[in-house]
N, C-alpha and C positions, 0 to 999 in steps of 0.2 A: 756459894751461889754466884752465878754470872748473870749480870743484868745488862740489857740494852734499853736505854731510856730515850725515846724520841730520837733515835740515831738516823742520820742521813749521810750518804757518801756519794760523791760524784767524781768522775774522771773527765775533766774538760766539761763539755756540755752534756755528757751522758750521765744521768742520775741512775745509780745502781741500787741504792737503798734509800727509802724515803720514810721518815718518821717511824722507824721500827722500834717497837717496845715489846720486849720479851724477856722472860726469866728462865734460865737453865737451872733447874733444881739439882742438888747433889744426889748422887746414887740413882740417877735416872738415865736412860739411854735415849738419845735423840738422833734422828736421821735427817740429814739436810740433803735434799735432792732437787734437781731442776735442770732445765736445758742450759747449754753453754751460754754464758753471759748473763745468767739470772742473778748473780751475786753471791754464790756459794763461797767462793774463795775470798771474796771481800769480807763476808761475814766472819770467816775463820781468821783472817788477818786482823780484823778489828778485835775479835775475842782474845787473841793472844798478844795484842799490843804491837804487832808488826806494822800496823797502819793505824791511823787515828781518824775518827769521824770528822766530817765537816761541821756537823751540828749534833747535839745530843751528848749522851754520856754512856761509856762502857765501864762497868764496875765489877770487880772481882772481890767478893767478901768485903764489901763497902769501901774498897780502895778504888778511887776514880783513876782509871788507866790514862785518861787524857792529861792528867796533871803530874805524871811520874816522869823521871828522867830516863834516858836510854839504859843506864846501868840498873835502875830499879825495875824497868820492864824486863830486862834480860834475866834478872834474878827471879822474877815472877814466872817467866817462861820456863826457866830451868827447874823450878820447884813445883809447878802446877800443870804443865802441859807436856804431852809427848807429841811431837810434830813429825809427820812423814810427808815430805813435800812431793808434789805431783811430778816434778822434774828432779832428777838426782842432784843433790848438793853435797856429794862426797868430796873429801879432800884427797886429791890424787897422791899426796905424799904419805898417806896412811893406808894400812890394810883395811879391808871391809870390817873386820872385827874391831879395830881401833876406831874406825868411824862410828860404829854403833855404840861403842863404850865411851866416846868422847864426852858426852854430858857428865858421866860419872867422874871423869878426870877433872872436870871443871868445877863441879859442886860437891864432890865427895862420893864415897861409895854408894851405889844404888841399892835400894831395898830388894830389887829383883836382879838376879844375876843371869846374864845371857851367855850361853855357852855355844860356840860354833865349832863344829867338828868337820 
């Protein structure tokens, strides 16, 4: 379960999220949509620990992401989230296949095998 509890986030004077409280339940599908600048990317960055809220708490299975180290957050991302960035973040020195498989090199064999032909 992923929870946002009274979460707020600003960039400079622009408040993107204000007092957001929401629970993402396991095994349910959620759609996040809205116009550019409405906070979609901010919400996802907070959910994965790529960014931290200015106020409130983001928790994954009762672990408060706000209180974890960068190494702990990286482990949580590797084991719990599949992230496809809006802008390509490929490593130029690796093939496309190796870029896709990079997480499995870092945390061990994946449960799902991706085969590119």
